[in-house]
C-alpha positions in Angstrom: 22.4 -93.3 -89.2 20.1 -90.6 -89.6 18.3 -91.1 -86.1 22.0 -91.8 -84.6 23.6 -88.0 -86.6 20.3 -86.4 -84.6 21.2 -88.2 -81.0 25.0 -87.1 -81.4 23.0 -83.7 -82.6 20.4 -83.6 -79.3 23.4 -84.7 -76.8 26.1 -82.4 -78.1 24.1 -79.1 -78.2 20.8 -79.1 -76.2 22.3 -80.6 -73.5 25.6 -79.0 -73.1 22.6 -75.6 -72.6 21.0 -77.5 -69.6 24.0 -78.6 -67.8 25.9 -75.5 -68.5 22.5 -73.4 -66.9 22.2 -75.7 -64.4 26.5 -75.3 -63.8 25.5 -71.4 -63.6 23.4 -71.5 -61.0 25.0 -74.3 -59.0 28.8 -71.9 -58.9 26.6 -68.8 -57.8 24.8 -70.7 -55.2 27.9 -72.8 -53.9 30.1 -68.9 -54.1 26.8 -67.6 -51.8 26.9 -70.4 -49.1 31.2 -70.7 -49.2 31.1 -66.8 -49.1 28.7 -67.3 -46.4 30.1 -69.5 -44.2 33.3 -68.5 -44.3 32.1 -64.9 -43.4 30.6 -66.2 -40.6 33.8 -68.2 -39.3 35.8 -65.3 -39.5 32.8 -63.7 -36.9 33.4 -66.6 -34.7 36.7 -66.3 -34.4 37.0 -62.7 -33.7 34.1 -63.8 -31.2 36.1 -65.9 -29.5 39.2 -63.6 -29.6 38.0 -61.3 -27.4 36.3 -64.0 -25.5 40.2 -64.5 -24.7 41.0 -60.6 -24.2 42.7 -60.4 -28.0 41.9 -57.5 -29.8 44.4 -58.0 -32.7 43.3 -57.5 -35.9 39.3 -57.7 -35.3 39.0 -54.8 -37.5 40.9 -56.3 -40.2 39.0 -59.6 -39.9 35.9 -58.1 -40.0 36.3 -56.2 -42.9 36.9 -58.9 -44.8 34.3 -60.8 -43.2 32.1 -58.2 -44.4 33.3 -58.0 -47.4 32.7 -61.9 -48.1 29.4 -61.4 -46.8 28.5 -58.7 -49.4 29.9 -60.9 -52.0 27.8 -63.5 -51.2 25.1 -61.5 -51.3 25.4 -60.6 -54.9 25.8 -64.2 -55.4 22.4 -65.0 -54.1 21.1 -62.4 -56.3 22.7 -63.9 -59.5 21.5 -67.2 -58.8 17.8 -66.0 -58.4 18.0 -63.9 -61.4 19.2 -66.9 -63.3 16.5 -69.4 -61.8 14.1 -66.3 -62.9 13.1 -65.8 -59.7 12.2 -62.9 -58.1 14.8 -62.7 -55.0 14.1 -61.7 -51.3 15.1 -58.3 -51.7 14.1 -56.9 -48.5 15.9 -59.9 -46.3 18.7 -59.0 -48.5 19.5 -55.8 -48.3 18.9 -56.0 -44.5 22.0 -58.8 -44.7 23.5 -56.0 -46.9 23.4 -53.0 -44.5 24.5 -55.0 -41.9 27.4 -56.2 -43.8 28.0 -52.6 -44.5 27.6 -51.7 -41.0 30.7 -53.9 -39.9 32.6 -52.7 -43.2 32.6 -49.1 -41.9 32.2 -49.0 -38.5 35.6 -50.1 -37.5 
């Protein structure tokens, strides 16, 4: 009986901590990938529209993509922090500058 109670204790109190940390990391990584993908898709759509001669909503769509890209960077940094690893700040800063340029120069 004591082993059964001890097993329940371990499962209920220790496992959720590990699952929670893993879930939090997965959340931020999924957020990074989904926002990065969506931002890239928007930019591809803009490129195709421009090739077809349409400039409809180009700036607003570029701003939307840039905001998503900046949020994706924040999620990536948070994921590195959760993992306890040093993020590649040079690459992240370079990407951030590109997104800020898209956001501000339209």
